[in-house]
N, CA, C and O of each residue as an XYZ file, in Angstrom:
400
protein
N       9.167     33.208    -13.422
C       8.205     32.344    -12.794
C       8.794     31.849    -11.483
O      10.007     31.687    -11.353
N       7.935     31.616    -10.534
C       8.370     31.109     -9.229
C       7.765     29.732     -8.973
O       6.605     29.465     -9.285
N       8.594     28.878     -8.398
C       8.177     27.523     -8.046
C       8.483     27.344     -6.567
O       9.617     27.537     -6.128
N       7.472     26.978     -5.813
C       7.661     26.787     -4.371
C       7.954     25.324     -4.083
O       7.333     24.421     -4.644
N       8.923     25.113     -3.187
C       9.424     23.773     -2.919
C       9.445     23.461     -1.433
O       9.501     24.359     -0.594
N       9.400     22.182     -1.127
C       9.753     21.669      0.192
C      10.842     20.637     -0.069
O      10.613     19.656     -0.776
N      12.019     20.854      0.495
C      13.191     20.046      0.177
C      13.571     19.152      1.358
O      13.610     19.597      2.505
N      13.849     17.886      1.052
C      14.386     16.951      2.032
C      15.827     16.654      1.630
O      16.059     15.998      0.614
N      16.804     17.129      2.418
C      18.210     16.833      2.115
C      18.599     15.468      2.673
O      17.853     14.867      3.447
N      19.763     14.990      2.277
C      20.333     13.727      2.747
C      19.398     12.539      2.525
O      19.298     11.648      3.369
N      18.723     12.538      1.393
C      17.817     11.448      1.029
C      18.618     10.313      0.378
O      19.805     10.468      0.093
N      17.973      9.203      0.152
C      18.656      8.061     -0.458
C      18.913      8.274     -1.947
O      19.840      7.689     -2.507
N      18.086      9.121     -2.597
C      18.300      9.439     -4.008
C      17.639     10.780     -4.331
O      16.765     11.249     -3.601
N      18.069     11.382     -5.429
C      17.482     12.634     -5.891
C      16.188     12.323     -6.622
O      16.154     11.476     -7.515
N      15.113     13.022     -6.232
C      13.827     12.759     -6.886
C      12.799     13.845     -6.552
O      12.885     14.523     -5.528
N      11.840     13.981     -7.442
C      10.649     14.781     -7.174
C       9.647     13.813     -6.558
O       9.424     12.728     -7.096
N       9.047     14.193     -5.444
C       8.186     13.263     -4.735
C       6.700     13.475     -4.998
O       6.007     12.562     -5.446
N       6.214     14.673     -4.720
C       4.781     14.931     -4.897
C       4.490     16.419     -4.777
O       5.338     17.213     -4.370
N       3.282     16.763     -5.137
C       2.766     18.105     -4.903
C       1.956     18.052     -3.618
O       1.193     17.111     -3.401
N       2.118     19.060     -2.765
C       1.346     19.076     -1.526
C       1.070     20.502     -1.097
O       1.789     21.426     -1.478
N       0.033     20.677     -0.308
C      -0.292     21.987      0.253
C       0.280     22.064      1.660
O       0.158     21.128      2.450
N       0.909     23.202      1.958
C       1.447     23.375      3.306
C       0.343     23.890      4.230
O      -0.805     24.015      3.806
N       0.675     24.187      5.473
C      -0.306     24.620      6.467
C      -1.027     25.908      6.062
O      -2.166     26.142      6.469
N      -0.366     26.734      5.269
C      -0.981     27.988      4.806
C      -1.759     27.811      3.513
O      -2.319     28.777      2.995
N      -1.802     26.596      2.982
C      -2.525     26.337      1.752
C      -1.725     26.565      0.485
O      -2.280     26.531     -0.613
N      -0.409     26.801      0.625
C       0.459     27.038     -0.533
C       0.831     25.696     -1.156
O       1.280     24.786     -0.460
N       0.645     25.578     -2.459
C       1.004     24.360     -3.180
C       2.516     24.350     -3.401
O       3.081     25.299     -3.943
N       3.157     23.268     -2.975
C       4.609     23.131     -3.095
C       4.952     21.803     -3.750
O       4.249     20.805     -3.589
N       6.048     21.821     -4.491
C       6.609     20.599     -5.041
C       7.593     20.072     -4.010
O       8.525     20.773     -3.616
N       7.385     18.849     -3.579
C       8.283     18.237     -2.601
C       9.371     17.487     -3.357
O       9.080     16.631     -4.193
N      10.626     17.813     -3.056
C      11.769     17.171     -3.698
C      12.729     16.652     -2.634
O      12.776     17.173     -1.519
N      13.489     15.626     -2.985
C      14.503     15.062     -2.109
C      15.826     15.053     -2.861
O      15.877     14.759     -4.055
N      16.889     15.378     -2.143
C      18.228     15.360     -2.729
C      19.179     14.645     -1.776
O      18.981     14.662     -0.562
N      20.203     14.023     -2.327
C      21.169     13.290     -1.515
C      22.163     14.214     -0.816
O      22.788     13.813      0.166
N      22.314     15.411     -1.294
C      23.289     16.348     -0.739
C      22.906     16.789      0.668
O      21.727     16.873      1.011
N      23.916     17.064      1.464
C      23.711     17.585      2.816
C      23.408     19.082      2.748
O      23.834     19.763      1.815
N      22.676     19.589      3.732
C      22.339     21.017      3.740
C      23.470     21.862      4.315
O      23.296     22.540      5.328
N      24.612     21.817      3.669
C      25.759     22.586      4.134
C      26.441     23.279      2.968
O      26.654     22.686      1.911
N      26.777     24.536      3.178
C      27.498     25.327      2.178
C      26.813     25.348      0.810
O      27.485     25.385     -0.221
N      25.485     25.326      0.801
C      24.742     25.422     -0.444
C      24.689     24.160     -1.285
O      24.185     24.195     -2.408
N      25.197     23.040     -0.770
C      25.228     21.796     -1.551
C      23.825     21.304     -1.894
O      23.578     20.884     -3.024
N      22.911     21.351     -0.938
C      21.544     20.886     -1.209
C      20.855     21.799     -2.228
O      20.128     21.320     -3.098
N      21.081     23.106     -2.124
C      20.485     24.039     -3.095
C      20.988     23.755     -4.503
O      20.211     23.765     -5.458
N      22.283     23.502     -4.631
C      22.843     23.174     -5.948
C      22.240     21.880     -6.483
O      21.956     21.775     -7.677
N      22.045     20.904     -5.616
C      21.452     19.635     -6.040
C      20.006     19.822     -6.485
O      19.569     19.193     -7.448
N      19.264     20.677     -5.795
C      17.878     20.971     -6.180
C      17.848     21.602     -7.565
O      17.043     21.212     -8.410
N      18.717     22.571     -7.797
C      18.763     23.243     -9.097
C      19.133     22.249    -10.196
O      18.527     22.265    -11.267
N      20.107     21.394     -9.951
C      20.511     20.394    -10.941
C      19.358     19.441    -11.247
O      19.086     19.144    -12.410
N      18.685     18.965    -10.209
C      17.558     18.041    -10.377
C      16.436     18.671    -11.196
O      15.948     18.064    -12.150
N      16.031     19.871    -10.834
C      14.903     20.505    -11.520
C      15.270     21.010    -12.904
O      14.428     20.993    -13.802
N      16.490     21.455    -13.100
C      16.916     21.869    -14.443
C      16.837     20.677    -15.390
O      16.365     20.810    -16.519
N      17.293     19.528    -14.940
C      17.235     18.325    -15.766
C      15.781     17.911    -16.029
O      15.422     17.588    -17.161
N      14.956     17.922    -14.989
C      13.550     17.523    -15.131
C      12.789     18.441    -16.083
O      11.885     18.003    -16.794
N      13.166     19.719    -16.088
C      12.462     20.699    -16.929
C      13.140     20.932    -18.267
O      12.604     21.645    -19.116
N      14.317     20.340    -18.470
C      15.037     20.535    -19.717
C      15.548     21.956    -19.879
O      15.520     22.516    -20.975
N      16.016     22.535    -18.776
C      16.504     23.912    -18.786
C      17.971     23.957    -18.369
O      18.481     23.022    -17.752
N      18.629     25.033    -18.705
C      19.994     25.254    -18.238
C      19.954     25.595    -16.752
O      19.040     26.280    -16.294
N      20.941     25.119    -16.001
C      20.983     25.383    -14.562
C      21.017     26.881    -14.264
O      20.507     27.318    -13.232
N      21.603     27.658    -15.144
C      21.707     29.095    -14.937
C      20.380     29.830    -14.987
O      20.311     31.001    -14.615
N      19.320     29.162    -15.440
C      18.004     29.816    -15.491
C      17.226     29.646    -14.194
O      16.148     30.220    -14.037
N      17.765     28.858    -13.258
C      17.101     28.613    -11.980
C      17.940     29.170    -10.843
O      19.167     29.074    -10.868
N      17.282     29.753     -9.846
C      17.985     30.289     -8.677
C      17.071     30.255     -7.467
O      15.879     30.545     -7.574
N      17.624     29.901     -6.321
C      16.865     29.936     -5.079
C      16.738     31.403     -4.669
O      17.740     32.085     -4.454
N      15.488     31.883     -4.564
C      15.287     33.299     -4.215
C      14.947     33.480     -2.742
O      15.275     34.513     -2.158
N      14.297     32.495     -2.131
C      14.035     32.552     -0.687
C      14.225     31.156     -0.104
O      14.040     30.146     -0.783
N      14.596     31.129      1.165
C      14.735     29.863      1.864
C      16.057     29.161      1.652
O      16.115     27.933      1.716
N      17.110     29.899      1.402
C      18.411     29.277      1.124
C      18.878     28.336      2.220
O      19.555     27.349      1.934
N      18.532     28.621      3.469
C      18.989     27.774      4.569
C      17.878     26.940      5.186
O      18.102     26.268      6.193
N      16.693     26.968      4.606
C      15.571     26.204      5.145
C      15.063     25.170      4.165
O      15.540     25.078      3.034
N      14.096     24.397      4.608
C      13.504     23.378      3.745
C      12.465     23.958      2.782
O      12.272     23.437      1.684
N      11.804     25.031      3.196
C      10.827     25.682      2.328
C      11.554     26.721      1.495
O      12.155     27.653      2.028
N      11.493     26.552      0.192
C      12.250     27.409     -0.725
C      11.340     27.927     -1.835
O      10.305     27.338     -2.147
N      11.752     29.026     -2.407
C      11.143     29.528     -3.631
C      12.244     29.579     -4.672
O      13.325     30.120     -4.438
N      11.947     29.003     -5.821
C      12.900     28.942     -6.916
C      12.421     29.875     -8.016
O      11.290     29.747     -8.483
N      13.258     30.806     -8.435
C      12.943     31.668     -9.573
C      13.468     30.994    -10.833
O      14.603     30.520    -10.875
N      12.621     30.960    -11.860
C      12.995     30.350    -13.134
C      12.826     31.405    -14.220
O      11.746     31.970    -14.391
N      13.907     31.662    -14.949
C      13.871     32.641    -16.029
C      13.371     31.984    -17.306
O      13.730     30.849    -17.618
N      12.544     32.709    -18.034
C      12.062     32.216    -19.311
C      10.630     32.640    -19.569
O      10.017     33.341    -18.764
N      10.111     32.208    -20.695
C       8.742     32.501    -21.092
C       7.775     31.756    -20.175
O       7.854     30.534    -20.051
N       6.863     32.488    -19.533
C       5.953     31.904    -18.547
C       5.097     30.786    -19.131
O       4.890     29.766    -18.474
N       4.604     30.956    -20.331
C       3.753     29.936    -20.954
C       4.551     28.656    -21.198
O       4.078     27.557    -20.910
N       5.755     28.806    -21.725
C       6.613     27.646    -21.981
C       7.029     26.975    -20.674
O       7.076     25.747    -20.595
N       7.331     27.770    -19.654
C       7.723     27.195    -18.366
C       6.571     26.415    -17.738
O       6.782     25.332    -17.191
N       5.367     26.953    -17.812
C       4.190     26.224    -17.292
C       4.022     24.898    -18.019
O       3.731     23.877    -17.396
N       4.203     24.912    -19.328
C       4.085     23.684    -20.105
C       5.132     22.664    -19.659
O       4.817     21.488    -19.477
N       6.364     23.109    -19.486
C       7.444     22.206    -19.072
C       7.199     21.645    -17.674
O       7.416     20.459    -17.424
N       6.746     22.508    -16.764
C       6.468     22.051    -15.399
C       5.343     21.032    -15.403
O       5.441     19.999    -14.741
N       4.282     21.306    -16.138
C       3.157     20.363    -16.215
C       3.610     19.034    -16.820
O       3.237     17.970    -16.328
N       4.402     19.091    -17.870
C       4.896     17.867    -18.505
C       5.777     17.070    -17.542
O       5.693     15.842    -17.498
N       6.621     17.762    -16.771
C       7.488     17.078    -15.805
C       6.662     16.430    -14.705
O       6.963     15.315    -14.279
N       5.627     17.117    -14.243
C       4.759     16.543    -13.209
C       4.068     15.301    -13.725
O       3.999     14.295    -13.019
N       3.555     15.352    -14.941
C       2.893     14.193    -15.525
C       3.862     13.049    -15.773
O       3.525     11.888    -15.543
N       5.066     13.369    -16.241
C       6.075     12.335    -16.531
C       6.528     11.613    -15.268
O       6.842     10.423    -15.301
N       6.561     12.347    -14.149
C       6.985     11.761    -12.888
C       5.831     11.061    -12.170
O       6.042     10.409    -11.148
N       4.634     11.191    -12.690
C       3.476     10.571    -12.048
C       3.142     11.199    -10.707
O       2.616     10.530     -9.818
N       3.449     12.494    -10.556
C       3.178     13.172     -9.302
C       1.709     13.484     -9.191
O       1.052     13.808    -10.181
N       1.199     13.386     -7.991
C      -0.193     13.732     -7.767
C      -0.282     14.721     -6.633
O       0.615     14.819     -5.796
N      -1.378     15.453     -6.618
C      -1.595     16.437     -5.585
C      -2.066     15.750     -4.327
O      -2.861     14.811     -4.375
N      -1.565     16.231     -3.190
C      -2.003     15.737     -1.902
C      -2.621     16.887     -1.154
O      -2.063     17.984     -1.154
N      -3.737     16.681     -0.525
C      -4.334     17.727      0.309
C      -5.151     18.721     -0.412
O      -5.693     19.639      0.204
């Protein structure tokens, strides 16, 4: 499964912020991490944050595109139905709402 993200590095705290549509209409999960965007630190922080939020092992998540940019695609290994359930539950638990 793929999860599209917009990442803000060097934030005050690690958090999932909201769901939003980008200029092309792609729905992305906006996340913020305290790590700086250097030497993969922000990517590692994103994986740690989302693995915890989804109740998954960090090894099941990997940045597949956008390693050096703010727009990223995260590949998540596992059963698609179960992953959708976990993602939906995490969105509801965080009180995230869609924007746009």
